[in-house]
N, C-alpha and C positions, 0 to 999 in steps of 0.2 A: 505493501499500500504505500511506500514511501513517495513513489511516482506521483502517486494521485495526491497526496500532500503537500508536496510542493506544487504541483498545478494550483492549488486551493491558494496556497500562499502567495505565489506570483499573482492571481487573480484578484486577492487581496488588495496588493500594492495601488492596483489600478483603479479599486472602488475608494480608496482615500483620495484620490484626485479629481472624483466624478462630483460636480456640480449638484445641488440640492434640488434645482428645477428640473436636471436630469433623471435622479433618483424618484422624483416624483412622477415624471412622466412615464416612466419605466412600471411602476408600482401600480398606477392606474391602469395600462393595458395587461397586466397581470390582475387584477381583479374582476376587469371585463371578462378576460379569458375564465376564469373562475365561474362565473354567472355563465358563461357559454358554454361551456365543457362540464357544469355539474352533473349531469346524465352521465358522464362516463367516470366521473368520480365516484357517483353515488351508485354504479355498478360495481367498480372496483371494491369499494366499500361493502356492499351485499357478497362478496366472495368471503372478507374475512370475517364477517357476522356468523356465515355460515359453519366456519368453522370453531367456533366459540358457544360456550352452553351459556344460553340466554339468562340464566340464573346467576351466573357470575358477575361479584361486584365490578369486572371491569368492562360488562357489556354496554353499559350506557354511556361510557368514557369511547367506546370503539366506535359509536354509530354516528354517522354522518346521514343528516336528514336535509329534506330540499331548505327548509328552514335553517338550519345550521351553517350549509353551504353559504346562503346568503350572507348569513352573519359573518362569515369568513371574510367574504368580498367586502363588504363594509367594512369589517375591522381595518383590511388592505387597505382601502381609500382612508379611513382617519389618520392610521398612522402615515400614510403619503403629505396628508394634509398640515401636521404638527411641525412644528418649528425644526430647523435641524439640532442636535444636539453637539454639533461638531464647531468645533473655531469659538466656543464661548471662552473668554478672558473672566479669568477667576482670581486672578492676583496681578498687580502691575504697578511697580515702583520703580523710581531712579535711584538707585544707591548715592551716598556722599562721592564716591569716586567717578559717575556718570554713567555706570553701566544701568542700562535699563533689564530690567527682568520681569518676564511674563510666565504665568502657567495659563495654559491653554487645553480647552479639551478635545481628544484625540481619538479615533478606533484603538481596540485591543489588536487588530489584525486579523487572527482566524477563533473562531468561538466554536466549541463544539459542546453538541446537546445529546445527551444519552435520555431516551424517552420510552414510556411504556405504551398501551394501549390510547394512545389521543392524536388519530392523525391531522387535525385541527393543529396540533404543535408544529406539524414539519411548515405550514403558511405563517403561523404566527412568529416562529424563528425566523424565518427568511426575510420577513417584513421587515422585523425592529434591527436586524442585522445589517441587511441592506440600506435601510434608514441612518444607522450609525456609520456608515462604512466598512462596516466587518463583513468577511467571507464566514461560511459556515458549513461543518461537518455535523451531517445529523446520523443518529444511530436508532432509530426506530426499534420497536419488539418485533416478533416474530405474529403476534396476533394482528398487526396494523401492516403486514408486509405489502399487500396489494395496493391498498390506498394510499402508503408512503411512496411507492414507487409512481402511482399513478400521478400524484400531487407533484413530485419533483419531475416528473418527466414535462408536466405543464409548466413549470417553472424552467425548465431549460428551454423549451420551445420559445417561450415569451422573451427569456433572455436574447436567446441568437436571432429572433424576430427583429429585437431592438440593438443589436450590434454589440452585445454585453457578454463576455467572456462566462459562459454558463458551468465555466471551475470554480467561480465564484460559491458554488453549494455542490456541497456533496455527500450523496446518501452513502450511509457504510452496508454492508450485509447485515443482518439483522442475528448474525450469530455472535456466541461468547467471545469468540477468539477476535472477531471486530473489534468488539467495544476493549478488550484487553490491545490494542494497535492503537485505538485512540488515546487511553489513559496514556500510554508510554511515548507518545508523539511528542517527545521533546524538540524544540526549535521549529515544530510545525503547527501545532496547537496552541493558542495562547492561555486559554482559559478553558474549562469544562464546568458547564453546567447539567447536573443531573435531575430528572423529573421524575417520580414515582414514588413508591412506599420505603418503608424502612429498610427492606433488605436490597434495592438498589442504590440506596442513598450510601448504607455501609459498603457495598463494593465498590461503589466508584472511590470513597473517600479511602478505602486500606489498600486502593490496586494504582491509585492516581500517581503519576510522577511528573504531572503538570500539575499547574494552580487550579483550585476548585471550589465554585459556590456551592454551598450546599442548598436545595431548596427542599427542607426537612417535609416528613409526613407530618399531616396534620391533626394532631388528637387535641381537638376543640372543644371548650367547656362553655356553659352559660351558667352564671349562678344566681339564681331567683332569691333576693334578698328578702328580710324581715320585713321592710319596706317598700316591698315592690307593688307596681301596678297590676292588677290581675290581667285585665285587658290589653297592655302593654305586653306582657309577658307572654300571653296565650299567642299573640299574631307573632313577636319575636322567635320565641322556640319552634314553633312550628315551621316559620320560613327559613331557618338555620338548620333546623334537620331535614324536610321534605322538599327544600327548591329542587335541589339534585343530590342525591343522597353518596353518589359516588364522588363527588369532588372532595378536595383537600380541606375546604373551607365549613364542611358540613359540620352539625353538632354530632358529639360522639358523645357526651356526658353532661345532663343536666344536674346541677348542683342544689339543691331544695333547701331552705331554712327549715328548721325542725318548726320554729313555731308559724310555718305556713302548710304544713301539711294537709291541713283540712282543703286547702285551695287546690292541691295536686289534681284531683279528677277533671276541674273546671280548664285547670292548666293543660292539661293534656287532650283535653277531651278533641280539640282541632286536629288531633292527629290518629285518633281511635280508628281500628281497621286498617291503617296503613304503615303504622310502627310498631314493632314488638319492643316491649317495655322490659327491661333487667332491672329489678331493684334487690340486690343481694341485701341479707341481715347485717345488722352491725357485728362487724368481725370475723364475717365469712368472705376466705378466699375469693379474691375477683380480679379478672384482668383488667385493672382500671387503665391501663395505657395503650389499649388497643384501638385502632383506627377502625371504625365499622364499616365505612363505605356499603351500606347495605340499609336498611330499612328496619336497624335496631339502635336502640338508645339505653346507656346505662344512665340508672338514676343515685345519686348519692345524696343522703341525709346528713344536714351539718348541724353542729349548733350555736356556729358563730361565723361572722366574716373570716375571724382567725382562721378558723378550719378550713374553709372555702379556698383562701389563697395558699394555705399550706397544703392541701390536696393538689391544686394546680400547677404549684412547685413541683412535687414530686414527680406528678403523672403528665404533665403537657409536655408539647413538643416545642415550646415557641413560637407557635404559629400565629394563632387569632383565638382570643378570650374576650368574654362578655359578661357584664354585670347587668343584672335587673334592677333598679333600685331608683326612691324617690328622695334618696337621703341624701345630701349633697358632700358630707363626709364619707361616708362609704365608697361613693362614688372616686373622692378623690384619693382615697386608700387605695383601691383598687386600681386606679390609672398608676401610683406610684408604685407600688409593691408587684404587680404583676409584671413577672418578667417574659415577653412576647412582641413579636414585630408589630402585631397591630392588637390594639385594646380596645374594646367596644365598652361605653355605656348606652343604654338604652335603645339598641340598634342592635341586628343580627350580624353574626358573623359570616353572612353568605355575601356581603359587601368586599371582603379581602379578595379586588381582582383589579387588574392593572386598568381594564376598561371603566369601571366602577369608580378607580380614585383618578381619574381623568388623564390617565398616561396611556391611553390606546392601549394596544396588545401588551400583553406581559409576555417574560420569558420565563417566569417563575416566581415563585413567593420564596424568597432569601428568609431562613431563619435564623442565618448564623450572623455574628455581631461584628465580625472583620469584613469590610466593603458594605456592599448594599444591604440591606436590611426589608424585608415587607415585600409589595409586588415591583419586581424591577421592570422598568418601561425603557424608553429611548435614554437617557440621561446616566442611565446602569450599564448602559452598553457602550460607554466609554471611558476610557483614562485621561490623563493627563501629561503634558511634557512642558519642560522649562525653556523658553526662549530667552538667550540672553543677548543683547546687542551693546557692543561697546564702539571706541573710537580707538583705536590702538593701546587700551589701558593694560599694564601686566600687575600682577601681583608683586606687592613686595614683603619680604621677609620669607 
């Protein structure tokens, strides 16, 4: 694969010099092609779906529909119209010796993404990388192999028709060996971003020889406080759990203050018949750190906000956490003490999404603290370099 990686690297250098207006035009042509070729994309996706158990938590993630394809095309157009993240000067000063020093945003170069059964990721990643001047290496899972080939084939044809080197996006084979080749591509891939469950994240972290940004699994909690509003709680909990159960921002554990247990039936009523509730007895062994990705919901009863925050601290993944309360002191304490990329007060965790945050598409939700955190949009797809302009100065001493 070294030759393919070299081609991606070389194509990435040409992207860095492309003007934003040109990028926008190419992306709009791609969005039109996605709309035009929706039928062929759905046909390829149907082949993938036929090989997957329809009861699998990944089935919904894998599925493309006419509506979802239209949303993908709309997302490409939205990203195309966003301001360029490149060339932003974030530091500019003249030193006493006359040297002018600037810090300016630039592309990483080549970004690799390893992901599971979500074919929309192929287009999301390409859009964000292309807009930010990065080439990309994509490694999808076997479950979405037909879909990803159809999507990347469409990207290649569009780039060729627009006179852009199609080598700026490479789809790797769906094998384990290909993943290892990516993770060891020192000097070719500048950054790797895994998107998937705990197993995938751990595999990438344990084997990578190139820099990695973790987009961790979402073990998500909502705490229904002693002073919570029941009607708000019913809507928030239901939306967080049932909007799409297979996504990383979906609710996994509802924490309820013991003083509100009388309201629990009403709180859960909007989900009755759709969600399976798991309420272990006090002291019972239970897998509290499980990311369900299904119509299952764990329920933990606590005696105080202290106990709720302690539970989240022990079992949360640092993704998205929520408190439902009318007590401003409880809300402020939750904001301060809960360690997560996204902390909500009286709103569902389903909003953890690049588009919902106004970032356009996202390349993932980072749960780490070094570098980007939370939804990673265009700005997170850049690094920076220092520009130093002089007039013959030399350093003394």
